[in-house]
GURO-342593 format. One record per atom (N, C-alpha, C): residue in one letter; x, y, z. Coordinates in steps of 0.05 Angstrom, whole numbers, plus 5000, padded with zeros to 4 digits. Layout:
aXYZ ...
***
This chain:
m508955464803 m511255284797 m510155014788 t511354914767 t510454654757 t511954434773 l510854184770 l512053964784 l514953924776 r515553934750 r518253884741 r520154114750 q519154364748 q520854584757 q521554564786 s519554484803 s520154464831 s522054234837 l521954024822 l523753804826 l526653884819 v527054014796 v529654084787 v530854294806 s529254494815 s530354704832 s530954594860 g529754374867 g530154264894 g532154034896 l533753994874 l535553764874 l537653774896 g538654014902 g540654034923 g539453954950 l536954034955 l535653964980 l535053664982 l534753534959 l534153244959 l536653074963 a538953194963 a541453034965 a541452864990 s540252965011 s540352815036 s538852555034 l537252515014 l535752265011 l537452035001 s539752094989 s541251884975 s542251674994 s542751745019 s543751535037 s541751315042 g539151365038 g537151165043 g536351015018 a537451094995 a536550974970 a537650694967 v536250524954 v537150254947 v537250234917 l539650214906 l539850204877 l539949914867 p538649854845 p538549584835 p541249494823 r541849244825 r544249134812 r543248984787 g544149074765 g543348944740 g540649014731 g540349124707 g537849194696 g536549444708 g538049584725 g536949814739 g538150074733 a539550104710 a540850354703 a538750574700 e536250504696 e534150704692 e533850884717 l534850794740 l534550954765 l537151084773 a539151104755 a541651234762 a540951524772 g542151594795 g541651854806 g539351884825 y537651684826 y535351694844 y536351664873 p535351824892 p533051994890 p533652284885 n536152354877 n536852634871 n538052654844 p536552594823 p537652594796 p538252874785 n540252894768 n540553144753 n538553144730 d538653344713 d536653374692 d536753134673 q539153044665 q539352824646 q538552564659 q539252524684 q538452274698 q535452264702 l534252494708 l531352504710 l530052434684 f531052534662 f529952474636 f530252174630 n532452054638 n532851774634 n530851604649 i530251684674 i528151554690 i525451584676 e524851814666 e522351864653 e522151694627 k524251664613 k524251494589 k523751204597 a525051114618 a524550834627 a521750794637 a520551004648 a517850994659 a515751024637 g516551124614 g514651154592 g513151424592 g514151624607 g512751884607 g514052074626 l513452334623 l514552544639 l512952594664 l514252724683 l512852824707 l510753024697 p508553054712 p506553254705 p507753534705 n506853714687 n507953984687 n505754194690 g503354114699 g501254314705 g501854464730 k500854704732 k501454864756 k499454814778 i500454784802 i498854754826 i499255004843 t497155154849 t497355404863 t496955384893 k495655174902 k495255144931 k494954854938 l495754794963 l495354534974 l494554575004 s492454435012 s491654455040 s493454295058 a493254335084 a494854175103 a494253885100 a491753815095 a491053535091 a492353415066 a492553575045 a493853475020 a496853435025 i498053615041 i500953585048 i501353325063 a499653265083 a499853025098 a499552775080 n497652785062 n497252565044 n499652515026 l500952735017 l503352715000 l505652595015 q505852655041 q507952535058 q507552235059 v505152135063 v504651855065 v505151725038 i504251855016 i504651754989 i507651714984 a509251924991 a512151904986 a513351665002 i512551635027 i513651405042 i512951145029 n510451115020 n509650865007 n511150824981 e511451034965 e512851004939 e515750934944 q517051044964 q519750974970 q519950674978 f518050584993 f517950294999 f517650134973 e515950214955 e515550064930 e518050064913 v519450294912 v521950294897 v523950094908 a524150084935 a525949884947 a524949604942 y522349554942 y521249284938 y521949194910 f521349354890 f521849264862 f524849244857 t526449424870 t529349394867 t530249124877 s529249044900 s529948784912 s529048554894 l526648574884 l525648364866 l527248334841 i527948564829 i529548564804 i532248444810 n533448514833 n536048404841 n535948104843 n533848004856 n533547714859 n533247564833 i531947684814 i531547564788 i534247564772 t535447804771 t537847834754 t540247684766 s540347644792 s542547494804 s542047194805 g539647114795 g539146824794 g538546694820 q537446844839 q536746734865 q534746494862 h535146294878 h533446054877 h530546134882 g528746044864 g525846094867 g524946354853 y526746504841 y526046754829 y526046754798 s525946524787 s525746504758 s522846564750 p522346754731 p519646814722 p518246574710 q519846364702 q518546124691 q517145964712 s517646024738 s516445874759 s513845994769 l512946214757 l510446334763 l508146154754 s505746194766 s503446034757 s502846074728 s503246324718 s503146384690 s505946474681 p507546284672 p510446344667 p510846564647 m513146704651 m513946914632 m516946874627 s517846984605 s520746984599 s522047184618 t524547124625 t526047304643 t526247584631 g526847594605 g527147854592 g524648024594 r522347894588 r519848044588 r519148134617 m519647964637 m519048034664 m520748264673 l523348264667 l525148484675 l524448734661 e523648724635 e522748954621 e520349084635 t518448924643 t516049014657 t516749134684 l518348994700 l518949084727 l520649334727 n522549354708 n524149594707 n522449844700 a520449804682 a518650024676 a517050104701 i516049904716 i514449954740 i516250094761 l518749994763 l520650124782 l520950414776 a521450484751 a521750764744 a519250924748 q516850804743 q514350944748 q513951004778 e514650814795 e514450854824 e516351074833 a518751074821 a520751284828 a519551564821 l518251584798 l517051844791 l514751914809 h513151724818 h511051784838 h512351904863 d514551784872 d515951894896 d517052174890 l518552194868 l519752454862 l517652674859 g515352604847 g513252794845 g512152884872 a511652694889 a510552764916 a512652934931 v515152854930 v517253004945 v517553284934 s517353314908 s517753584896 s515453764904 f513053664906 f510753824915 f511253914944 l512153724960 l512753794988 l514854014990 k516953994973 k519054194973 k517954464963 a516354454942 a515254704930 a513454854949 f511954704966 f510154834985 f511354845013 k514054815014 k515654855039 k514554695062 s514054445057 s513154265079 s515454245100 s514654235125 s516554215146 s517753925148 f516453735135 f517353455136 f517253345108 v519553265098 v519753125072 v520952845078 p519452635073 p520452365080 p523052295066 e524752155080 e527152035069 e526851735069 p527951595050 p527651305049 p528551165074 c527050955081 c527650785104 c529250545095 t529850375114 t530850105107 t528549915112 y528449695096 y526049525096 y526849225098 a524849065106 a525148775105 a522748665090 f523248485072 f521148365056 f520948065062 p518547965069 p518347685079 p518047475058 t518647525033 t518147325012 t520647175006 t520246924995 t522546754989 t522546654960 n520646734944 n520546654916 n518946864900 i518946834874 i517747044857 i514647034859 q513546794862 q510646774864 q509646924889 e511046874912 e510347014937 e510747314933 s512947394920 s513547674917 s511447824901 i510647704879 i508547844862 i505847844876 s505247624890 s502647614904 s502547814926 l504847854941 l504848044962 l504548334952 i506048394931 i505948674921 i503248724908 s501848514898 s499148544888 s497248624911 t497448484933 t495848554956 t496448834966 v498948904968 v499749174976 v498649384957 t498749324931 t497749514911 t494749544914 s493349324920 s490449344924 s489849534948 l491449514969 l491149694992 l491749974984 v493750014968 v494450284958 v492150404941 l491050234924 l488750324907 l486450414925 g485950264946 g483750354964 g484450604979 t486950634987 t487750865002 t487751114985 l488551094959 l488451324942 l485651424937 q483651244940 q480851334940 q480451524964 d481551454987 d481351615011 d482651885007 v485051884994 v486452124988 v484752304970 t483552184949 t481952344930 t479552464945 q478352314963 q476052424978 q476952664995 a479252645007 a480352865024 a480953105006 l482053054983 l482553284964 l480053424957 a477953274951 a475353394944 a474253554967 q474453444991 q473353585015 q474853845021 n477453855013 n479054095020 n479654274997 g478354224974 g478654404951 g481254384937 d482654154939 d485254114926 d484854004898 d483354144881 d482654044855 d485054014836 g487154174840 g489454154822 g490853884825 l490953774849 l492353524853 l490553284848 a487953324848 a486053094845 a486452954819 r486853104797 r487152974771 r489652804770 i491852894783 i494252744783 i493952484799 i492652504822 i492152264838 i490452064823 a488452164809 a486751984794 a488351844772 s490251974760 s491951844740 s493651624752 i494551674777 i496151474790 i494451224797 i491951274805 i490151044811 i489950864786 g489550984763 g489350824739 g491950674733 q494150814737 q496750684732 q497250454750 e496650484776 e496950264795 e495050034789 g492750104778 g490849894770 g491949724747 e493249864728 e494549714706 e496649524717 q498249624736 q500249454748 q498949204761 n496849254776 n495749034791 n494348824773 g493248914751 g492248724732 g494348534722 f496748644717 f499048474709 f499848284731 f500048384756 f500848214778 f498947984782 r496348044780 r494347834784 r494347634761 l494947734737 l494947544714 l497247344716 v499647434723 v501947254724 v501847064748 t500247134768 t499946954791 t497346794789 d496146804766 d493946624759 d491346674774 v490746934779 v488147004790 v486847204771 l484147234774 l482647404756 l483747684755 p484647784732 p486048044731 p484248274740 a481748274731 a479848484739 a477948374760 e478548434785 e477448284807 e474548344813 k473748604810 k471048684818 k470248944804 p467649014804 p466849264790 p467649514804 f467649514831 f468449744847 f470549654867 l472949754864 l475149654881 l474649734910 t475649554928 t475349594956 t476749854966 t475250004981 t476350254992 t477950195017 s479550395025 s481050365050 s481350645062 i482850665083 i483450925096 i486450945102 g487351185104 g490251235107 g491351095132 a489851095154 a490850965178 a491450675175 y489750535159 y490150255154 y492650205137 a493050365116 a495350335099 a497950405114 w497850605131 w500150685147 w500850465167 s498850345178 s499250125197 s500449875183 a499349815159 a500449585144 a503349615137 l504149865130 l506849915121 l508849865144 q507949875168 q509849845191 q511149565191 s509849365180 s510949095180 s513449075162 f513849265144 f516149255126 f518449445135 l517849625153 l519849825160 l521749715181 v524349735176 v526449655195 v527349895211 k528050105197 k528950355210 k528450585191 c527450805202 c526951045186 c528551275198 p529451465181 p530951695190 p529151915200 f526751845210 f524952045220 f523151915241 d521952075258 d520151975278 d517451905265 l516551655268 l514151575255 l511751745264 n511951855288 n509752015298 n509252275283 v511152345265 v510752585249 v508452565230 i507652315224 i505352265207 i502852265225 p500952435220 p498652465239 p496552255235 l497452005236 l495551775233 l496151575254 p494051445265 p494551235285 p495950995272 i497450845288 i498650595279 i497250365295 f495650205282 f494249985295 f495949735295 p495549565316 p496849305315 p495749145291 p497448975279 p496448825256 p494348625264 l492448575247 l490448365250 l491248135233 n491947915246 n492847675231 n490547505223 v490547415198 v488347245188 v489446955186 h488246775200 h489346505203 h487846295185 t485846385171 t484246195155 t484446275125 k484746075108 k484546125079 k481646175072 v481046415063 v478346505058 v477546435030 k475146315027 k474246225001 k471546364994 q470646304970 q468046424960 q465746274973 q465446314999 q463246185013 q462946305040 d460646275052 d460346355080 d461946165097 m463546265115 m465246105131 m466146255156 t467146105175 t468246225199 t471246255196 v472246495203 v475046565200 v476246635227 t478646545231 t480046595257 t482046825253 y482047005272 y483747235272 y485247255299 s487547395299 s488847445324 s490247715322 a490747835346 a492148095347 a493448125374 d495848225375 d497248285400 d496548575407 l495048615428 l494148885435 l495649005458 h498148925461 h499749015485 h500049325486 k499849455463 k500149745463 k498049885479 y495749755483 y493549875498 y493749825528 g495649655536 g495949595564 g494449335573 e495649195592 e494548945601 e491748965613 s491249175629 s488649215641 s486449255621 f487149405600 f485149455579 f484449185564 v486549035558 v486048785544 v484348595560 k484948585586 k483448405604 k480448495606 s479948745601 s477148845603 s475448785578 l476748685557 l475248625532 l473348395536 h471048405522 h469048205525 h467948135497 k467447875493 k466547785467 k464147935457 d462248005474 d459848135465 d460248425456 k462648525460 k463148805452 k465448815432 l465748605416 l467748595395 l466548505369 w467448625347 w466448565321 w468848535302 i468448385280 i470248405257 i468748565236 t470048775228 t468748955208 t470248935182 y468748895160 y469848855134 y469449095116 l471449155100 l471149345077 l471349175052 g469249195035 g469249045010 g467949214989 g469349264967 g468249434946 g467549704957 q465249814948 q464450074957 q462050054976 q461849834990 q459749805010 q460449945036 v458450025051 v459050135078 v460249905094 p461849975115 p463149755130 p461149555140 i461949295138 i460249075146 i461348955172 s459848985194 s460748885220 s459148635228 v460748425237 v459548185246 v460648125274 p459048035293 p460047985320 p461947755321 v463847765339 v465647535341 v464147315354 s464747065345 s463246835356 s464846685377 s467346745380 s468946625401 s471246825408 f472146805433 f474146995442 f476046845462 e478646865457 e480646745474 e482846935479 l483746965504 l485847145511 l488246995521 k490547055509 k493146945517 k495047165522 g495347245547 g496947485553 g495547735542 t496847875524 t495648105511 t494748045483 t494947785475 t494147705448 t491247595449 v489547705432 v486847615431 v486447445405 e485047225408 e484347065384 e481347045383 v480247125360 v477347125356 v476546975331 c474146885330 c472946775306 c470546945298 a470046975272 a467747125263 a466947015235 e464447055228 e463446965202 e464547155180 f465147025158 f465747175133 f463247165116 p461647385114 p459047375101 p459347415071 w460347205058 w460947235029 w458447245012 s456547065015 s454347024996 s452647274994 k452047395017 k450247635017 k451647875005 n454247895008 n455648145001 n457548104977 i457747854966 i459547794944 i462347914950 l463547824971 l466147924979 l468447784965 d468647844939 d470747734922 d473147914922 g475447804914 g477847964910 g479048064937 f479948304937 f481348424960 f479348524980 i479548425005 i477848505027 i479548585051 i478648785066 i480048875090 i478448805114 a479648695134 a478348635160 a479548805182 a477948875202 a478949015225 a477548905250 l479048895272 l477848835298 l476849095310 t474249115315 t473149365324 t471649325350 n471349545366 n469849535390 n467149675388 s466249715363 s463649825357 s462849725330 s460349785322 s459349685296 s457549905285 n456149835262 n454350015249 n455750275241 f458150255229 f459550485219 f458150595195 a457850865194 a456550985171 a458250985146 g460950975149 g462750985127 g465550935136 p467450905117 p470250845124 p471551045143 d470751295139 d472051505156 d471451475185 d469351325192 d468751285221 d470351055233 l471750905218 l473050665228 l475250715248 p477050905244 p479350935263 p478450955292 a476351095297 a475551135325 a474650875338 g473850675323 g472850425334 g474650195329 t477050235318 t478850015311 t480849955333 l481149695338 l483149605357 l485549485343 a485149345320 a487249225305 a486449215276 a488349285258 a487849285229 a490449355215 p490549305189 p488449155174 p489148865172 g487048705170 g487348425162 g486848405132 l488848325117 l488648335088 l487848055077 i485648055063 i484447805053 i484247805023 e485047595010 e484647564981 e482747324976 v480447384964 v478547174958 v478447144928 e479446924918 e479746884889 e477546704878 h476946744853 h475046584838 h476046294837 s474546114848 s475445834850 s475545694823 d474045794803 d473945664777 d475445814756 y477246004764 y478746164744 y480645984730 w480846014703 w482445844686 w481345564686 
***
């Protein structure tokens, strides 16, 4: 069964998703019918996106691939809602959402043209993942949640989605690795094409927010558990039990220091109440590290230099080792209770809080 065939044959089953969909007001006709479009509506979304759903045949998917598709679908549904909200704010003239107020100003028409194309592309990413789950009779097919977005202007909105996209790009590396390990070669090509497409998006986001569009030679990798944990900050209510996703949810690691292109001390905090008060009180500075993911380097762990406990919230300081590791662009930090990780896959077992999302920009750009 091809991707398009499975989508069209499963339209009736997808009808239950419509209650969670967020449709754009103004400039969003490209998504009419989403998330359960008929044939013509699907073709209209494809035209707005600039291309068709893949039509190659996939004959098998491992359990790991199914789980990855579930997470991908949840993330893509979030992105559809995010871009819908952003387009609404621009078209309705909300204060602070004029594209002319960006660091690199754009005309409103050109910005909406770009965002509507991206919106349709994200919708196809979701519809593709959902159709695969339907075709292979997954017991769980995600339905859209309701979300909250913490931005108040267009500069913040584009900067935030750029950081989220960087995290997605790192996580899709993790997905590709899992596909290779489990022999899911049919899906690997499609995921690789999405990585390139998301990279094109992020180059645009970085350009209009006045940071170096191509940030580094090898993009920072991530793991599914970190992306799933980060997504929790946007979820208000979901029509499914979050525990259905077989990934841990870590407390967020808050970054309190503006990180620059230099060796410096950074302050972090995390509320660890989920582990219990007795566990938190047992923590000791000498057995805590901040571990960084940067580019394709093995995880970099540095000991915390200070430790303060306020209830179940821990505040720590640690060095940001920029000069030795050239930690430019998007960097992920985690509070860990071990160090010397052999690779990203080892991180979940030693993580207490994550991810801390850091953007280190070229100070002399432009």
